MARBA-624720 format. One line per 3 residues: number of its first residue (from 1); for each residue x, y, z of N, C-alpha, C. Coordinates in Angstrom, 3 decimals. Layout:
# MARBA-624720
NUM = X,Y,Z,X,Y,Z,X,Y,Z ~ ... $
END
This chain:
# MARBA-624720
1 = 0.621,-1.289,0.045,-0.048,0.186,-0.007,0.817,0.890,-0.145 ~ 2.199,1.349,0.749,2.723,2.717,0.716,3.718,2.932,-0.763 ~ 3.795,1.217,-1.126,4.174,2.153,-2.572,3.318,2.349,-3.657 $
4 = 2.327,1.941,-3.556,1.024,2.476,-4.321,0.903,4.106,-4.044 ~ 0.866,4.245,-2.625,0.953,5.788,-2.259,1.789,6.684,-2.979 ~ 3.399,6.031,-2.815,4.009,6.683,-3.210,4.064,6.864,-4.812 $
7 = 3.689,5.768,-5.565,3.693,6.186,-7.257,2.430,7.292,-7.306 ~ 1.433,7.052,-6.843,0.492,7.835,-6.862,0.899,9.275,-7.101 ~ 1.230,9.332,-5.848,1.825,11.142,-5.210,3.153,11.292,-6.508 $
10 = 3.889,10.646,-7.372,5.146,10.812,-8.553,4.091,11.260,-10.044 ~ 3.408,10.254,-9.275,1.652,10.406,-10.860,1.216,11.666,-10.900 ~ 1.343,12.355,-9.976,0.321,13.393,-9.695,1.337,14.651,-9.570 $
13 = 2.097,14.447,-9.551,3.570,15.508,-9.570,3.763,15.736,-11.247 ~ 3.655,14.297,-11.771,3.860,14.835,-13.447,3.054,15.162,-13.766 ~ 1.439,15.100,-13.616,0.352,15.513,-13.995,0.839,17.184,-13.991 $
16 = 0.699,17.387,-12.557,0.993,19.049,-11.878,1.925,19.506,-13.070 ~ 3.122,19.168,-13.219,4.237,19.398,-14.484,3.964,20.095,-15.668 ~ 3.619,18.693,-16.291,2.730,18.817,-17.346,1.212,20.086,-17.595 $
19 = 0.880,20.076,-16.669,0.047,20.795,-16.675,0.541,22.779,-16.597 ~ 1.312,22.374,-15.722,2.290,23.952,-16.078,2.761,24.192,-16.866 ~ 3.305,23.418,-17.446,3.609,23.263,-18.605,2.771,24.067,-19.860 $
22 = 2.259,23.434,-19.403,0.686,23.678,-21.103,0.188,25.285,-20.724 ~ 0.275,25.660,-19.422,-0.100,27.041,-18.793,0.886,27.752,-19.404 ~ 1.971,27.554,-18.714,3.319,28.508,-19.800,2.982,29.157,-20.935 $
25 = 3.250,27.472,-22.050,2.782,27.579,-23.645,1.485,28.431,-23.557 ~ 0.160,28.276,-23.281,-0.477,29.174,-23.509,-0.337,30.738,-22.855 ~ 0.189,31.124,-22.006,0.132,32.327,-21.323,1.776,33.147,-22.366 $
28 = 1.987,32.539,-22.988,3.779,33.142,-23.889,3.285,33.382,-25.364 ~ 1.973,32.067,-25.540,1.157,32.041,-27.302,0.298,33.286,-27.096 ~ -0.127,33.700,-25.674,-1.492,34.765,-25.604,-0.712,36.175,-25.901 $
31 = 0.657,35.884,-24.851,1.267,37.476,-24.788,2.334,37.885,-26.207 ~ 2.559,36.531,-27.319,3.300,36.587,-28.428,1.633,37.550,-29.085 ~ 1.144,36.376,-29.467,0.253,37.631,-30.379,-0.834,38.738,-29.944 $
34 = -0.679,39.389,-28.725,-0.744,40.371,-28.221,0.438,41.432,-28.248 ~ 1.760,41.253,-28.473,2.717,42.184,-28.414,3.139,42.140,-30.157 ~ 2.494,41.032,-31.098,2.305,41.499,-32.413,1.179,41.958,-33.018 $
37 = 0.274,41.943,-32.216,-1.222,42.706,-32.646,-0.330,43.965,-32.309 ~ -0.193,44.435,-31.188,0.023,46.160,-30.796,1.320,46.407,-31.350 ~ 2.675,45.733,-31.811,3.487,46.434,-32.645,3.098,46.735,-33.956 $
40 = 2.064,45.965,-34.763,1.583,46.796,-36.063,0.689,47.952,-35.927 ~ -0.114,47.931,-34.859,-1.358,48.933,-34.581,-0.317,50.555,-33.868 ~ 0.781,50.157,-32.966,1.615,51.331,-32.727,2.511,51.741,-34.384 $
43 = 3.013,50.972,-34.753,3.284,51.403,-36.009,2.172,52.579,-37.229 ~ 1.107,51.805,-37.081,0.446,52.070,-38.202,-0.226,53.324,-37.579 ~ -0.607,53.321,-36.608,-1.985,54.370,-35.894,-1.291,55.528,-34.901 $
46 = 0.098,54.959,-34.390,0.604,55.547,-33.833,0.357,55.405,-32.265 ~ 1.030,56.077,-31.169,0.600,55.974,-29.516,-1.123,56.538,-29.149 ~ -0.882,57.381,-29.704,-2.761,58.769,-29.085,-3.424,57.225,-30.376 $
49 = -3.453,56.746,-31.559,-4.616,56.304,-32.459,-4.582,54.769,-31.810 ~ -4.090,54.071,-31.077,-4.107,53.031,-30.583,-4.789,53.449,-29.136 ~ -5.748,51.426,-29.173,-6.037,51.271,-28.207,-5.667,50.079,-27.308 $
52 = -5.558,49.937,-26.359,-6.169,48.448,-25.562,-7.254,47.840,-25.911 ~ -8.204,48.114,-26.127,-9.250,47.010,-27.006,-9.056,47.564,-28.159 ~ -8.533,47.892,-29.504,-8.488,47.433,-30.620,-6.960,46.578,-30.685 $
55 = -6.242,46.378,-29.688,-5.280,45.375,-29.778,-5.401,44.222,-29.201 ~ -6.789,44.122,-28.502,-7.118,42.576,-28.161,-7.900,41.854,-29.305 ~ -8.508,43.225,-30.275,-9.637,42.810,-31.270,-8.316,42.140,-32.408 $
58 = -7.063,42.970,-32.108,-6.426,42.234,-33.406,-5.650,41.179,-33.102 ~ -5.717,41.097,-32.232,-5.013,39.859,-31.290,-5.734,38.623,-31.113 ~ -7.461,38.885,-30.985,-8.094,37.658,-31.463,-8.189,37.459,-29.873 $
61 = -7.989,38.779,-28.726,-8.076,37.498,-27.413,-9.097,38.202,-26.476 ~ -9.426,38.802,-25.968,-10.714,39.234,-24.802,-9.913,40.008,-24.460 ~ -10.430,41.739,-24.400,-10.062,42.720,-23.656,-9.523,42.995,-22.815 $
64 = -10.319,42.030,-21.102,-9.364,42.056,-20.311,-8.231,41.187,-19.985 ~ -8.089,40.767,-20.966,-6.972,39.696,-20.933,-5.792,40.521,-21.018 ~ -5.855,41.846,-22.111,-5.027,42.553,-22.041,-4.635,43.595,-21.352 $
67 = -5.878,44.141,-20.658,-5.481,44.889,-19.355,-5.335,44.319,-17.926 ~ -5.829,43.120,-18.074,-5.044,42.044,-16.829,-3.116,42.121,-17.136 ~ -2.926,41.652,-18.018,-1.909,41.016,-18.665,-0.715,42.707,-18.596 $
70 = -1.349,43.386,-19.127,-0.130,44.917,-19.046,-1.038,45.992,-18.688 ~ -2.163,46.300,-18.067,-2.189,46.999,-17.191,-2.486,48.260,-18.103 ~ -2.311,48.693,-18.345,-1.697,50.533,-19.191,-1.087,49.918,-20.900 $
73 = -1.560,50.801,-21.766,-1.216,51.210,-23.006,0.298,51.207,-22.609 ~ 0.675,52.547,-21.979,2.238,53.169,-21.983,2.886,51.273,-21.399 ~ 2.713,50.457,-20.719,3.148,49.300,-20.439,3.579,48.523,-21.306 $
76 = 2.316,48.538,-22.505,1.816,47.726,-23.337,3.068,48.074,-24.813 ~ 3.465,49.207,-24.601,4.158,49.614,-25.541,5.261,49.691,-25.254 ~ 5.696,49.433,-23.527,7.285,49.382,-23.343,7.941,47.626,-23.306 $
79 = 6.590,47.032,-23.169,7.042,45.449,-23.417,6.994,45.341,-24.933 ~ 6.474,45.696,-25.572,6.577,46.016,-27.262,8.274,46.515,-27.436 ~ 8.217,47.202,-26.971,9.556,47.759,-27.520,10.985,47.232,-27.156 $
82 = 10.497,46.815,-25.297,12.172,45.369,-25.079,12.101,44.556,-25.460 ~ 10.660,43.621,-26.170,10.822,42.477,-26.523,11.410,42.911,-28.076 ~ 11.080,43.768,-29.316,11.792,44.055,-30.386,13.161,44.632,-30.537 $
85 = 13.918,44.823,-29.373,15.224,45.291,-29.203,15.955,44.097,-28.953 ~ 15.138,43.119,-28.808,15.742,42.043,-28.314,16.127,40.459,-29.484 ~ 14.653,40.888,-29.633,14.211,40.218,-30.814,13.805,38.875,-30.498 $
88 = 13.561,38.926,-29.047,12.670,37.559,-28.608,12.278,37.954,-27.004 ~ 11.961,36.934,-26.406,10.704,37.253,-25.392,12.067,36.801,-24.057 ~ 13.127,35.775,-24.808,14.044,36.333,-23.131,14.049,37.202,-22.443 $
91 = 14.428,36.199,-21.039,14.934,37.724,-20.246,16.156,37.578,-20.758 ~ 17.356,38.031,-21.428,18.638,38.521,-21.070,18.793,39.424,-22.078 ~ 19.644,40.343,-21.113,20.003,41.579,-21.565,20.501,41.749,-22.882 $
94 = 20.657,43.072,-23.305,21.724,43.315,-23.960,23.057,42.994,-24.560 ~ 23.805,43.394,-22.694,25.247,42.709,-23.135,25.343,41.107,-22.714 ~ 24.096,40.644,-22.743,24.404,38.962,-23.011,24.041,38.605,-23.548 $
97 = 23.130,39.101,-24.972,23.162,38.884,-26.166,25.075,38.300,-27.384 ~ 24.645,37.235,-28.260,25.487,37.057,-28.768,26.017,38.207,-29.640 ~ 25.967,38.768,-30.298,26.274,39.863,-30.950,27.142,40.564,-29.966 $
100 = 26.379,41.011,-28.611,26.926,41.977,-27.902,28.648,41.284,-27.562 ~ 28.185,40.170,-27.387,29.236,39.152,-26.389,30.522,39.020,-27.663 ~ 30.273,38.789,-29.160,31.107,39.238,-29.775,32.061,39.898,-29.662 $
103 = 30.864,41.561,-29.889,31.794,43.035,-29.686,32.518,43.354,-28.488 ~ 32.485,42.840,-27.423,33.140,42.870,-26.539,34.421,41.931,-27.004 ~ 34.505,40.545,-27.515,35.758,40.020,-27.311,36.267,39.504,-28.758 $
106 = 36.065,40.083,-29.680,36.466,39.599,-31.216,37.716,40.047,-31.042 ~ 38.865,39.371,-31.523,39.937,39.236,-31.414,40.877,40.861,-32.034 ~ 39.693,40.991,-32.847,40.892,42.583,-33.049,39.558,43.842,-32.863 $
109 = 39.850,44.935,-33.164,39.620,46.291,-32.755,38.720,46.295,-34.029 ~ 38.779,46.337,-35.270,37.848,46.543,-36.523,36.895,45.610,-35.907 ~ 36.976,43.988,-35.912,35.995,43.105,-36.158,34.892,43.376,-34.636 $
112 = 35.310,43.898,-33.842,34.468,44.270,-32.466,34.049,45.688,-33.350 ~ 34.221,46.576,-33.658,33.540,47.481,-33.836,32.528,47.507,-34.964 ~ 32.770,46.311,-35.977,31.931,45.786,-36.823,30.831,44.902,-36.305 $
115 = 31.280,44.235,-35.226,29.583,43.789,-34.392,29.002,44.437,-33.921 ~ 29.605,45.337,-33.260,28.947,46.791,-32.001,28.003,46.881,-33.073 ~ 28.386,48.029,-34.734,27.226,48.317,-35.534,26.686,47.677,-36.071 $
118 = 26.751,46.092,-36.288,25.860,45.093,-37.216,24.601,45.036,-35.890 ~ 25.104,44.867,-34.432,24.183,44.265,-33.535,22.986,45.458,-33.679 ~ 23.388,47.093,-33.404,23.082,47.834,-33.245,22.130,48.341,-34.492 $
121 = 22.058,48.321,-35.769,21.581,48.508,-36.619,20.205,47.713,-36.159 ~ 21.148,46.375,-36.216,19.706,45.272,-36.387,18.789,45.640,-35.292 ~ 18.806,45.905,-34.256,18.510,45.897,-32.890,17.199,47.315,-33.436 $
124 = 18.060,48.133,-34.289,17.147,49.550,-35.042,15.856,49.189,-35.826 ~ 16.739,48.158,-37.146,15.431,47.422,-38.220,14.275,47.038,-36.916 ~ 14.477,46.678,-36.076,13.144,45.763,-35.581,12.749,47.123,-34.981 $
127 = 13.504,47.863,-34.007,12.400,48.634,-32.770,12.914,49.942,-33.298 ~ 13.318,50.437,-34.396,13.326,51.736,-34.483,12.351,52.824,-34.962 ~ 11.048,52.157,-35.608,9.664,52.176,-35.334,9.062,52.465,-34.582 $
130 = 8.998,51.634,-33.423,8.187,51.472,-32.306,8.954,52.770,-30.799 ~ 11.128,52.895,-31.173,11.644,53.673,-30.434,10.516,55.340,-31.461 ~ 10.368,55.566,-32.483,9.568,56.911,-32.175,8.421,56.882,-31.710 $
133 = 7.501,56.119,-32.014,6.440,56.498,-30.988,6.312,56.725,-29.680 ~ 7.573,56.075,-28.802,7.648,55.822,-27.839,8.063,57.539,-27.372 ~ 9.333,57.571,-28.159,9.335,59.205,-28.241,8.654,60.493,-27.789 $
136 = 7.410,60.582,-29.067,6.473,60.837,-29.381,5.866,60.994,-27.941 ~ 5.665,59.616,-27.037,4.371,59.491,-26.246,5.133,59.723,-25.311 ~ 6.298,59.842,-24.840,6.919,60.305,-23.595,6.773,61.368,-23.253 $
139 = 6.830,62.435,-23.616,6.473,63.317,-22.296,5.407,63.297,-21.842 ~ 3.836,63.049,-22.324,2.833,62.528,-21.605,2.833,61.151,-20.834 ~ 3.827,60.275,-20.936,3.705,59.332,-20.010,5.090,59.041,-19.468 $
142 = 4.982,59.456,-18.135,6.340,59.175,-16.960,7.133,57.799,-17.671 ~ 6.175,56.528,-17.514,6.630,55.525,-17.465,7.555,55.368,-18.434 ~ 7.180,55.792,-20.069,8.046,55.496,-21.152,8.804,56.466,-21.408 $
145 = 8.998,57.614,-20.653,10.422,58.597,-20.140,10.748,58.015,-19.126 ~ 10.902,57.512,-18.568,11.738,57.088,-17.431,12.524,55.870,-18.360 ~ 11.812,54.984,-19.073,12.161,53.764,-20.008,13.341,54.301,-20.861 $
148 = 13.321,55.489,-21.476,13.960,56.168,-22.873,15.260,56.457,-21.856 ~ 15.348,56.900,-20.608,15.696,56.967,-20.351,16.934,56.101,-19.726 ~ 16.326,55.205,-19.130,17.051,53.917,-18.775,18.327,53.535,-19.853 $
151 = 16.907,53.357,-21.520,18.061,52.652,-21.951,19.172,53.344,-22.849 ~ 18.834,54.933,-22.400,20.202,55.663,-22.552,21.134,55.751,-22.096 ~ 21.054,55.100,-20.160,21.909,54.614,-19.562,22.994,53.665,-19.691 $
154 = 22.228,52.672,-20.152,21.967,50.997,-20.533,23.152,51.124,-21.513 ~ 22.787,52.092,-22.759,23.866,51.975,-24.059,25.170,53.131,-23.136 ~ 24.967,54.033,-22.559,26.061,54.231,-22.077,26.874,53.347,-21.291 $
157 = 26.514,52.941,-20.908,26.937,51.118,-19.989,27.818,50.418,-20.537 ~ 26.893,49.990,-21.776,27.498,48.883,-22.167,28.466,49.158,-23.030 ~ 28.547,50.828,-23.388,29.601,51.383,-24.404,30.924,51.464,-23.766 $
160 = 30.605,51.483,-22.507,31.942,51.940,-21.229,32.818,50.624,-21.606 ~ 31.855,49.539,-21.268,32.169,48.115,-21.067,32.912,47.738,-22.281 ~ 32.695,48.115,-23.723,33.196,47.708,-24.590,34.585,48.114,-24.644 $
163 = 34.695,49.908,-24.564,35.943,50.309,-24.863,36.595,49.965,-23.479 ~ 36.121,50.192,-22.038,37.062,49.068,-21.517,37.645,47.994,-21.301 ~ 36.766,47.301,-22.037,37.261,45.921,-22.564,38.428,45.524,-23.980 $
166 = 38.468,46.899,-24.575,39.157,47.253,-25.465,40.870,47.796,-25.490 ~ 40.439,48.172,-24.249,41.688,49.165,-23.507,42.534,47.786,-22.977 ~ 41.709,47.413,-21.781,42.088,46.286,-21.632,43.080,44.863,-22.208 $
169 = 42.688,44.841,-23.493,43.042,43.779,-24.379,44.241,44.835,-24.956 ~ 44.720,45.995,-24.999,45.402,46.182,-25.621,45.304,46.733,-27.174 ~ 43.661,46.964,-27.152,43.438,47.368,-28.735,42.868,48.813,-28.804 $
172 = 43.317,49.693,-28.254,43.231,51.408,-28.130,45.079,51.662,-27.959 ~ 45.228,52.846,-28.781,45.788,54.117,-28.750,46.653,53.947,-27.388 ~ 47.478,54.361,-26.832,47.726,54.865,-25.751,47.497,56.784,-25.331 $
175 = 47.418,56.737,-24.182,46.119,57.974,-24.007,45.075,57.772,-24.082 ~ 44.599,56.938,-23.958,43.010,57.334,-24.836,42.080,56.940,-23.173 ~ 40.944,57.752,-23.381,40.351,58.514,-21.892,38.783,57.867,-22.180 $
178 = 38.516,56.647,-21.596,37.749,56.030,-21.580,36.137,57.037,-21.337 ~ 36.235,58.084,-20.511,34.985,58.252,-20.193,34.717,59.224,-21.457 ~ 35.978,59.918,-21.879,35.325,60.490,-23.376,34.587,59.559,-24.532 $
181 = 35.274,58.087,-24.630,35.014,57.852,-26.186,33.579,57.286,-25.786 ~ 33.132,56.876,-24.368,32.100,55.981,-23.833,30.540,57.468,-24.099 ~ 31.234,58.446,-23.346,30.218,59.824,-23.676,30.045,59.918,-25.730 $
184 = 30.961,60.427,-26.102,30.876,60.698,-27.416,30.118,59.871,-28.100 ~ 30.492,57.771,-28.150,30.012,57.041,-29.043,28.967,56.719,-28.546 ~ 28.272,57.120,-27.438,26.939,57.083,-27.005,25.652,58.157,-28.003 $
187 = 26.548,59.167,-28.081,26.180,60.200,-28.849,25.264,59.407,-30.431 ~ 26.976,58.788,-31.004,26.413,58.305,-32.113,25.549,56.513,-32.099 ~ 25.540,55.888,-31.426,24.645,54.948,-31.130,23.225,54.884,-30.667 $
190 = 22.830,56.378,-29.342,21.874,56.433,-29.283,20.364,56.273,-30.301 ~ 19.358,55.359,-29.922,18.088,55.702,-30.809,17.973,56.758,-31.769 ~ 18.335,58.287,-31.321,18.055,59.225,-31.618,18.595,59.279,-32.748 $
193 = 19.621,59.017,-33.195,20.627,59.455,-33.941,20.247,58.435,-35.146 ~ 19.750,57.072,-34.597,19.133,56.472,-35.809,18.004,57.018,-36.479 ~ 17.360,57.277,-35.640,16.387,58.026,-36.591,16.433,59.156,-36.951 $
196 = 17.525,60.243,-36.665,17.755,61.528,-37.447,18.511,61.096,-38.525 ~ 19.120,60.055,-38.699,19.863,59.605,-39.962,18.725,58.782,-41.045 ~ 18.077,58.436,-40.804,17.096,57.783,-41.542,16.231,58.314,-41.853 $
199 = 15.552,58.763,-40.511,14.094,60.111,-41.102,14.872,61.223,-42.005 ~ 15.290,62.144,-40.932,15.344,63.464,-41.622,16.683,63.091,-43.096 ~ 17.271,62.569,-43.013,19.043,62.391,-43.834,18.258,61.134,-44.971 $
202 = 17.575,60.581,-44.429,16.540,59.628,-45.549,17.977,58.470,-45.784 ~ 18.389,57.906,-44.955,19.915,56.736,-45.379,19.343,55.402,-45.036 ~ 19.759,54.516,-45.844,19.364,53.270,-45.241,19.655,52.696,-44.161 $
205 = 19.352,51.791,-43.479,20.048,50.769,-42.353,21.433,50.676,-42.406 ~ 21.658,49.938,-43.627,23.144,49.296,-44.084,24.319,51.072,-44.300 ~ 23.441,51.772,-45.070,24.212,53.342,-44.888,25.082,53.783,-43.089 $
208 = 23.476,53.506,-42.252,23.712,53.909,-40.934,24.866,52.563,-40.159 ~ 24.437,52.017,-40.706,25.894,50.758,-40.639,27.210,51.024,-40.863 ~ 27.655,51.524,-41.793,28.536,51.916,-42.369,28.984,52.969,-41.794 $
211 = 28.118,53.920,-41.410,28.453,54.903,-40.704,28.828,55.080,-39.515 ~ 28.817,54.287,-38.603,28.685,54.061,-37.630,30.399,53.160,-37.258 ~ 30.450,52.065,-38.306,31.810,51.800,-38.318,32.768,52.848,-38.370 $
214 = 32.451,53.604,-39.445,33.756,55.049,-39.398,33.698,56.105,-38.773 ~ 32.308,55.931,-37.466,32.602,56.870,-36.472,33.431,56.508,-35.150 ~ 33.174,55.533,-35.381,33.593,54.721,-33.525,34.835,53.953,-34.086 $
217 = 35.528,54.072,-35.328,36.716,53.402,-35.841,37.490,55.108,-35.373 ~ 37.411,56.152,-36.061,37.625,56.969,-35.934,37.928,57.614,-34.559 ~ 36.585,57.617,-34.051,37.004,57.869,-32.265,37.414,57.220,-31.762 $
220 = 37.988,55.699,-32.279,38.845,54.937,-31.121,40.502,55.185,-31.668 ~ 40.765,55.900,-32.699,42.514,56.857,-32.784,42.512,57.738,-32.986 ~ 40.994,58.386,-32.140,41.270,60.184,-32.262,41.864,60.738,-30.568 $
223 = 42.620,61.368,-30.330,42.625,61.940,-29.097,41.725,62.845,-28.484 ~ 41.931,62.941,-27.322,40.118,63.140,-26.981,40.728,64.453,-26.328 $
END
């Protein structure tokens, strides 16, 4: 009898695990539908022209599901941007992504700069339009304003890590100034600069990438 009880407990635990996995899969599928619908609507209609009810309808889920999951339109847009930046819903920061790891550890400075520029361009390919929506909405939405500023600070921190690693690996000329390199290159890499180049100057993403490679290479060689 004791063994039968133990077997029953083990079986119940296995059933519970399967149920939990199925629930998690349903939750992930629902979130993906909502984010895909929200992305389309934000890009087509802007922040003011998009409602949570419209997102629910586009995603073919109940409006309550969207409200319960995200609470506010600003929170939904923030999540949309966060996912677009890295390309998936995995909780891995930019600094942990393969392209950034390569950018921080490739054998030569040219390879590191090329990886940094390519990764930045691909990120903006995915998220550039959404960044523009966020910047337009930020003055009236503190959550988005805070997220935008946090993104700028994260970019600066990542660049400081990039240049510090390059210096530590002997890839920068003597007399380099990490603070100057970090602050100056951050201006080149910021989302606003990409939007300025592509929207006001008509650059293609590929031209932006080439420009970024040239800019970062010249900065690395220039005296502060």
